[in-house]
BAMINU-766566 format. One record per residue: residue in one letter; x, y, z of N, C-alpha, C in turn. Coordinates in steps of 0.1 Angstrom, whole numbers, plus 2048, in hexadecimal, padded with zeros to 3 digits. Last residue first. Layout:
AXYZXYZXYZ ...
! end
This chain:
M7CA7D772D7CE7E27347BE7EB738 D7C67C071C7C07BD72B7C27CC731 D7DD7C070A7CD7C37047C77C270E M7F87C07127EE7CC7197DF7CA70E G8057B86F18057B56FD7FC7C2705 M7FB7986DC7FD7A66D88007AA6EE D8057846C28067856CC8067936D2 M7E67836AA7F37896B17F67886C0 E7DB7666927D876F6A57ED7746A7 G7E57546807DD76467C7DD76D68B D7EF73E6877DF73E6837D974B684 S80874468580173A6797F573B67C G80976369880B75469680274E68C T82077D69881077B69281376C694 H83678E69C8307866A981C7836A5 S83E79368284579068D84378869B K82A7A367982A79567683478D67F M8307BC6858237B36848287A3681 F8427C96738457C46818397B9688 L83D7CB65E8467BF65F8467BB66A K8247DE65B8257CE65A82C7C265F Q8367F066582E7EA6728287DD66E A8457F865284B7F46628447ED666 I83680363D83A7F363E8417EE64D I82781864D82381064D8287FF649 I84382C65183D82365F82D81465A I84682C63685082463B846822649 V83083763082E83162683982362E F83585063F82884863E82B83E638 G84C85B63284D85764183E84E644 I84485F61484D85761984D852629 V83487661B82C86961983885B61A S84488A62883688162C836879629 V85388C61185C88761D850880625 A84389760084F88860085088460D I8378AD60D8338A260A834895607 V84E8BE60D84A8BB6178428AC619 L8568C05F185F8BA5FF85A8B260A P8478D15E78438C55E484B8BA5ED D83C8F25ED8478EB5F58458D95F5 T8288F95DC8329025E583E8FD5EA E8188E35D481A8ED5CC8228F95D2 L8138D45E98178CF5DC81C8D95D4 K80B8E75FE8168E360081B8DF5F2 L7EF8E75F27F88F35F48098F15F8 L7E38C75FA7E78D15E87EF8DF5E6 V7E58C96117F08C260A7F18C95FC F7D48DB61D7E28E261D7E98D7617 T7BF8D06147C38E060E7CF8E3612 T7BE8B96237BF8BC6137BF8C4610 L7BA8C263B7C88B86387C88BA627 I7A48CD63E7B28D663B7BB8D363C V7918B96337968C562A7A08CB62F V79A8AA6497988A663E79A8AD632 D7908B565F7A18B065F7A28B064D F7748BB65C77C8C665E78A8C1658 I76C89E65976A8A86527778B2653 I77489C67577789466A77A89C664 A7608AC6857728A96857788A467B V7488A167F74D8AA67C75B8B067E V74C88768974888367B74D896679 P74E88D6A675A8866A075788868F I7318966AB7448A06AB74E89F6A5 V7248866A672388F69972C89569C S7228746BA7288716AB72A87E6A2 N7258776D771D87B6CF72587C6C2 F72985D6F172B8666E77228676E0 N72F84270472784D70072B8586FF L73E8236F473F8326FA73583A6F8 T72F80D6E973980B6F173B8166F9 G72281C6CF71D8146DD72580B6E7 R73F8226BD7318226C372681A6C7 L7558166B87538166C974481E6CA H75E8166A175D80B6A875B80A6B8 R75483169175182568975181A694 V75B8436A475084469B74B838698 L77583C6AC76D8426B575C83D6AE G78583E68F78083469B7788336A7 W78485668977984B68477C84368A H79186969C78386769B77A860694 V7AC8566957A78586A679885C6A5 A7AE85D67E7B184F67E7A785068B I7B287B67C7A587667A7A6867678 D7C887D68A7BD8826917AF87B68D M7DC8736777DB86C6837C9870687 L7D988A6667D78776617D4871670 L7E389F6727D68A06707D088E66C Y7FF8956767F48976847E289A684 F80989466080988B66B7FF88C676 I8078AF65B8008A765380089C659 A8158BD66A8048C166F7FF8B3663 G8308B566B8258B36758198B5679 I8328C26568348B465382B8B0660 A8348D96568298D864F8278C6655 A8438E266D8378E66718318DF665 I85D8D965F85B8D266B8458D566E R85F8EE64E8588DE6488558DA653 T8639056578569056518528F3650 L87B8FE66787290467085F900668 D88D8E665488C8F165B87D8F2661 F89D8C96598928D165488F8DD65A L8B58B46678AF8B76588A88C0656 V8B88BF6828C08BD67D8BF8BF66E T8A18B768989D8C168D8AD8C5687 I89F89A6878928A668289A8B3684 T8B08936988B388D68A8A889A683 M8A48986B28B189F6AF8B68996A2 A88E8856B588C8956B289789C6AE L8A286D6B78958746A88918816A6 L8AC8726D28B486D6C48AD8746B3 V8958706DE89A87D6DA8A287C6D2 T8898576D887E8686D88898726D3 F89C8466E18998486D48918526CE I89B84E6FA8A984F6F38A48516E7 L882847705884855703890856700 A88282A6FF8768316F987F83D6F9 S89382270F89882070388D8256F7 S89782F73289082D72689682C718 T8B182974A8AB83373C8A282F736 G8B681575B8AC8227618AA829754 K8C680674C8CC80B7568C481875C K8AF8067338B77FF7378C180B73C K88E7FC72E89080773A8A57F9736 V8807F370A8857F271988C7FD723 L86E7F26F78767FA6F68777F7706 G8667D96DB8627D96EA86C7E46EA P85A7E76B98627DB6C28677E16D2 V8377EE6BB8447EF6B984E7E86C3 Q8247E46C481D7EA6B882A7ED6B5 K8207D86E58287CE6D08237D46C9 M81A7E56F580F7E16ED8147DA6E2 M8327EF6FD82A7E37058207DF6FE G83D7FC6E68417F56E883B7EA6F2 L8268116EC8218096DE82B7FF6E5 M83082070382381470482380D6F9 G8488296FB84582270483A819704 L83C8386E98418326E38468296EF L82D8506FA8258456F282E83E6EC R84485870B83984C716831846707 S8508686FC85785E6FE84F850703 A83A87D6F683F8766EC84886A6F2 S83C88571583188070C834876701 F85888E71785088A71F84687A71A V85A8A16FF85E89770185C88C70B S8468B37048458AF6FC84B8A06FA A8518C171F8438BB71B8448AF70F F8698C97148668C471C85D8B971E V8608DC6FD86B8D26FA86A8C9707 G8568EB70E84A8E57008578D86FD S8648F971B8598F17258538EA71C V87390670987A8FB71286F8F0719 T85F91670186390B6F586E908703 A85E92A71484F91F710855915705 V87493471886C92D725864924721 I87B94370388093870887A929712 A86195470686494B6FC86C9416FE I86B96971686095A71885E94F711 F88597170E88196871A87795F71D V8789786FA87D96F6F1881967700 T86B99170886098270086A9786F9 V88299F71487599871F86F98A716 W8909A96FD89499D709888997711 L8799B26F187E9AD6EA8859A26F3 G8749C97098689C170386F9B56FC I88D9D570388C9D171187F9C670F D88A9E56EE8949D76EC88F9D16FB G8669ED6EC8759EB6EA87E9E26EC F84A9E56F48519EC6FC8639E86FC V8409E96D88379EF6E78419F06F3 P8549E76C384A9EF6C28419F66D2 R85D9CA6CD8649D46CA8579E36CA A8489B76C984B9BB6D58559C66D7 A8539A86B083D9B56B08419B36C2 E8619976B68659A76AB8589B06AE A85A98A6C38679906CB8699996C1 I84997A6B28419806BC84C9896C4 A85496C69B84E97A69884A9816AB Y86995E69686A9626A38639726A4 D86295567C86A94A689869953692 K85E96966F85295E67085695167E A85F98266386897C66D85F974676 K85398764C86298764D86998065A V83B98565D83E97D65285297B64E I83899B66883998966F83C983667 A83B9B565B8469AE6608449A2666 D8229A964A8339AC64383B9A964C V8119B565F8139A465882199E64E G8199C267D8169C366D8199BA667 L81B9C66998279C46908239CC683 N8029D06A380E9D66A68179D369E A7F29BE69B7F09CC6967FB9D3698 G7FF9A369E7FA9A968E7F79B668E V7FE9A56BA8099A26AF8089A86A3 S7E39A76BF7ED9AC6C37FA9B16BD I7D998E6B77D299A6B67DF9A56BA A7EA9796C67EA97B6B67E49876B2 L7E197C6DE7F19806DC7EF9816CA T7C99766DB7C69826E67DC9846DC V7CB95B6D07C59676CB7C69756D1 Y7DC94C6E77E094E6D67D895A6D3 I7CE94F6FD7DC9536FA7E19566EE I7B69426F97B69506FC7C29586F9 I7BE9266EF7B792E6E77B693F6EC C7CA9227087D69226FB7CB92E6F4 I7B691C7187C392271D7C992B712 T7A890770F7A291570E7AB921713 I7BB8F37097BA8F56FF7B39056FE S7C08E87277C78ED71E7C78F4712 I7A58E27317A88EE7337B08F572C V7A18CD7227998D971E79D8E4722 I7B68BC72A7B18BE7197A98CB718 S7B28BA7467BC8BF7447BD8C5733 R7958AC7447978B47447A78C1741 G7A289473C79889A7317968AC737 V7B488A74F7BB88D7417AE894739 N7A188E7687AD8987667B3899758 R79087676878B88276C79688B761 T79F86076379185D76079186C75D P7B78677717B98667677A686675F D7C286B7937B186578A7B287077B V7E18797887D88727927CA87578C I7F886C76D7F087A7727E786F77F D80185976380886276680586D76F G7F184A7477FB84075480184D75C G7E885F73D7E08577437E585274E Q7F986F72B7FA86E73A7EF867742 N7F18727127FD8657167FE865721 T7DE88570E7D787570E7E486F714 I7ED89A70E7E789871A7E688C71C T7F689F6F57FF8996FC7FD892709 T7DE8A76E77DD89B6E37ED8946EF F7E68C16EC7DC8C16F67DE8B36F3 G7F48CA6D37FB8C56E37F28C16F0 K7E68D86C27EB8CC6C37EE8C06D1 Y7E98F16BC7E08F06C77E48DD6C9 A7F58F66A77F88FE6B27F18F96BE L7E88E36957F78E269C7FB8E76A8 V7D78F768C7D18EC6967E08E969C A7E290867E7E190D68B7D8902692 L7EC8FB66A7F99016727F290767F A7D38F765C7DF8EB6617E88F066C L7CF90F6547C49066647CB8FB664 A7D79156437DE91864E7D7914659 A7C790662F7D39036317DB907641 L7B29196337AD90B6377BF90863A F7BC9336247B89306317B391D639 N7C592D60D7D292F6157CA92E625 T7A89286037B291E6057C091A60A T79D94160679B93660E7A592B610 M7B49525F57B194F6037AB94660A S7AC9415DB7B79455E27BC9455EF M78F94F5DD7909415D87A593D5DF N79896A5DE78D9665E978F9565E9 D7B996F5D77A79765D17A096E5DB T7D49865DA7CD97B5DC7BE97C5D8 G7E099D5DA7E49975CE7DC98C5D0 A7E39A05FB7E59A85ED7EB99E5E5 P7D09906167E199660E7DE99D5FB L7B29A161E7B99966147C8998613 N7B49AD6407AF9B16337B59A5628 M7A49B765A7A59AA6557A49AD645 E7B59CD66F7A79CC6637AD9BD65B L7BA9D06947BA9C76887B19CC67A P7BA9EC6A37B09E16A17B59DA693 A7DD9F26B17D19F96A77C99EA6A5 I7EC9F76D07EA9EC6C37DC9F26C0 V7F1A0C6DD7FCA096D37F4A016CC G7E3A0A6F97DCA136EA7E7A176E0 V7EA9FF70B7F2A0D70B7EBA136FF S7DB9E67097D69EE7127DD9FD710 L7E99D46F67DE9DA6F57D79E76FE G8049D27038039D96F77F49E06F0 V7F39C571D7FB9D571D7FE9DB70E I7F19AE70F7E59B57187EC9C6717 A8069A07057F79A56FD7EE9AF704 L81599F71881799F70C8109A6702 I80799072C80999F73580E9A5722 A8059757237F79817237FD991724 L82297072181497271680E97D717 G82696E73F82E979737824979728 V81195974681296774D817970744 I81994573A81094773580B958739 K83594073D83694472C82594A72E I83493C75D83D94C75383994B746 A82692575C82193675E828942758 A83491574F82891A74B82492674E T84891275D84B91975283D91E74E I84090677884491377984891E767 N8338ED77282E8F7774835907775 A84C8E676083F8E27568378F1761 T85A8DB7798638E376D8528ED760 A84F8CD78784B8D878B8548E1781 E8498B877683A8BE7778408CA77C I8638AA76F85D8B37668508B976A I8648A278A86D8B17878668B5779 K85289378B85089A7968588A478F N85987B77984E88477684C891780 G87F87A774872875778867882776 S89787E76589588177688787F77B I89587874A89B87275789A870763 N88F89574388288774388787A74C V8A58A474789A8A674C89089D74E V8B28967348B889473B8AC898748 F8A589E71A8AB89171B8AB88D72B A8A48BB71389A8B171E89B8A4720 V8C48B97148BD8C07208B28BA726 A8BD8B56F68C78AE7008C68B270B I8AD8CB6EE8A98B96EF8B08B16F8 L8C18DA6EF8B48DB6F78AD8D06FA A8D48D66DB8D88D56EA8CD8D46F7 V8C38D86C48C88CB6CB8CC8C66D4 A8C18F56C48B88EE6C68B98E06CC L8DC8FF6C08D58FE6CE8C78FA6D2 I8DD8F86A78E78F16B28DF8EF6C0 T8CB9026998CC8F569C8D58ED6A4 V8D692069C8C59166A28C390C6A3 L8ED91C6908ED91C6A18DC9146A3 I8EB91F6788EA91267B8EC91168B S8D19346708DD9376728DC927677 S8B993D6678BD93765C8CE936666 S8B49586798AF94867F8B493F673 D8CE96C6818C196367B8B995267D I8D197C6A08D99716948CD969692 D8D39906B18CE9966A68D398969C F8D59856CB8E39876C28DF98D6B6 L8BB9826D48C59886DA8D09906D7 R8B596F6C28AE97D6BB8B99886C7 L8BC9566C98C595F6C08BF96D6C0 S8A294B6D38B194D6E18BB9546D3 Y8939446BD88F9556CD89F9566D0 A8A092E6B389E93F6AD89D9466B5 G8A291D6C78AF91E6BE8AD92E6BA F88591A6CA88E91E6D989D9216D1 T87D9106B087991D6B988291F6C4 K88C8F66B88918FF6AD88990D6AE A87B8E86C68868EE6C88918F66C3 V8628E66B98638EC6C58708F66CB L8668D76A78638E56A68668F06AE S86D8BF6B787A8C66AC8748D46AB E8588BC6C58648BE6C986E8C16C2 A8478B66AB8458C26B284F8C16BE I85489D6A48518AB6998508B36A1 V84C88C6B885988D6BA85889F6AF M8318916B382F8966BC83E8996C0 S82D88069882B88E69A82D8996AB V83786969E84187469983B88169A Y81E8656B182F8626B78368676AE M80A86469C80886A6A981586D6B2 L81584E68A814859687813868694 L81483769F82183B69982284D695 S7F883769C8008386A781083B6A7 F7F682F6847EF8396897F4842698 T80181168580882067D80482C67F G7F480569680180A69A807812690 T7DD8056907DD80869B7EC80D69A I7E17F967A7DD80467A7DE80A686 V7F07E06817F57E96757ED7F4673 G7E37D669E7E77CE6937EF7DE68C P7C67D06B67D27D36B27DE7D06A6 G7A87E76AE7B17D96B17BE7DC6B3 Y79E8016A97A27F86A17A97EB6A3 S79B8086C478D80D6B97957FE6B1 K7AC8076D67A08026DA7968036D0 R7C28146CA7C17FE6CE7B37FA6CE L7BF82B6CC7BB8206BF7BA8176BD F7C08306E27B58306DD7B08296D5 K7D98276EA7D18206EE7C28206E9 A7E783C6DC7EB82F6D87DD8216DB V7E08536EC7DA8526DC7D983D6D8 G7E78447067E18506FF7DB84D6F5 G7FC8387147F88357047F283C702 S7F283C73080284272C7FF83E71B S7D083B7317DA8377307E983E72B P7AA8387377B884273B7C6839737 Y7948367287A082B7267AE83A727 A78084572D77983C72878A83072C N78A86172A78385C73677F850736 S79886171079D86271A79985C72B F7818606FF7898546FF79385570E K77787870477186B704777863702 V78D88A6FC78988770677F87B70E Y7928856DF79C87E6EB79887B6F5 S77688D6D978287C6D67898796E1 Y77B8A96DE76B8A16E57738976DF A78C8B46D07958B16DB7868A66E3 S7888B86B578F8AF6B57908AB6C9 L7788D06BF76E8C66BA7788B76BB G78F8E26C57888DF6CF7798D46CB S79E8E46B17A48DC6B779B8DA6C2 V7898F66A278A8EA69C7918DE6A6 I78E9096B17809006B17848F46AF G7AA9106B07A690E6BB7949056BC G7AA91B68F7B39096967AD9076A4 A79893069478F92268B79A91768F I7AC94069E7A293C6A979C92D6A3 L7BF93A68D7C593A69D7BA9366A0 A7B594F67C7BE93D6787B6937687 L7AD9686847A495E6847AB94E67E P7CA96D67F7C696B6907B5961694 F7D196C6677D39666707D096267D L7C89836537BD97C65B7C096D666 E7DD98F64C7D69936597C998B65D G7E797163A7EB97E6407E598564F V7EC9566387DE95E6397DE96B63B L80094A6377F594562C7EC94E62C E81595C64781595E63B80C958630 A80595665E80596465780A962649 I80C94066480193F6627FC94C65B Q82A94366B82793A65B81593B65A G82895368182B95467582994F66D M81793C69381694D69081A95167E L82E92A69982192968B81793468A V83E9346AC84293469E839930693 F82E93A6C683E93E6C084393C6B1 I81792D6C28169356C48249416C0 G81F9086C48149176BC81B9246C1 A8349016D68349036C982C90D6BE G82C90B6F083E90A6F08389086DE I8129096F68189156F082A9196ED M8108E96F28088F16E98119036E6 V8238E37098288DC6F881C8E26EC G8148F371F8238F37198268EE70D T7FE8E771E8028F471E80B8F8712 G8038CA72A7FB8CE71E7FD8DE714 L8128D77428188D07348138CB72B S7FD8E274D80A8E874880F8E6740 V7EE8CF7507E88DA7477F48E0744 S7FB8BD7647F48B47537F28C274B G7FE8CD7798098C67758058C3763 L7E08CB7837EC8DC77C7F68D5774 L7DB8B57847D48BB77D7DB8C5778 S7FB8A37897F08AA7957E98AE784 L8108877878068937837FE895789 K8198727A4812872795814882794 E8258677BA83286F7AD82B8727A2 T8128627C981386D7C881D8707C2 E80D8487BE8038567BC8068627BB K82383C7CA82583E7BC8198497B7 Q8208397E78288417E482A8457D2 Q80A82C7E98058387E58108407E4 M8128127E080D81A7D78098267D5 N8268127F582E8117E88228147DC E81280B80881E81880A82281A7F9 M80C7F57FE7FF80080180780C803 
! end
């Protein structure tokens, strides 16, 4: 009994879970994706962030229903297992989720490098950005092997700093009267049809800015009272981020101007602080960005490695056991994140992450509607609407990238095919002559 009580005290609280969730979202979303969204839709980018929050809210419904019924450290992997059973489909889409989480680590880590170097007026194209990003991922590895309580304490402190700091930047900017109301004009040279296409494509990035809520589902085995707290944590985290994103977007857009945002898209918020606060504002904003991105990487490494470890226990991937107290899943996650960080720039990292995430999201909603109706109590209209949004957004985004950056689509397709082939081969390794698979954790 004493050991069980000790384990319970080591679990994440609701506050710690919300801190980790907002840590992933704010770390990746507002600091770098704002500039990329503005590049697509001009002054309409605050509306894109609002729409992205609405779409993410619809998606969250399915995850909350799953989390309430099947709380587990496996998160999405467990949800897919319940929907599709063990096998290639569950493994493929679980790995898409895992890879999108690792991509988020790389995205946030590179954002850390881009903002840190603004203190020295070094451009985000510098190799130093990648070096700093890799170093941060290495630090995240050290923090994650220290245990849940260290991670939670770090997340609580950094979440408070960035939420309060960003709120002050937005509110003070508005209250001093420097920020004029935004005029929602179309970018020069765009007609209504192309603007609609760009807006839908921008939603892929806007949704990516909120996708951190899915990492909360991986905390089912690490959070106190998971049946209640995982769902509550998702709702609270999304609400906090919508308020912060939209308020700050309006402030930055009216204060800096879209052209300047696009020019400084990898560090737009830092540049936007100059007109209102001067150089001090730049320094403070960079400090907040560093805190946000550091906590985002810590939280993302935590959640992604938990998901991969659970996939190993479920025999959806080769077993990843602990060696000398350190999880092989954690080591693999960190090494993969470093590799992606070295190979791709911020824009491509975000694009590939959005494609993988939307594919996985569709699979989760379809699994709920198609296979668990009657088993779980839910309103099927909401996940169906979420699927429609996901399909339209993903299709538009892919078509746009085929025109502007086909390498993104090529890498995404190759990655998807590799995952499917690897899953098929691995499933054969523990499928008997009778066609039955020897899977793990079926009764969990």
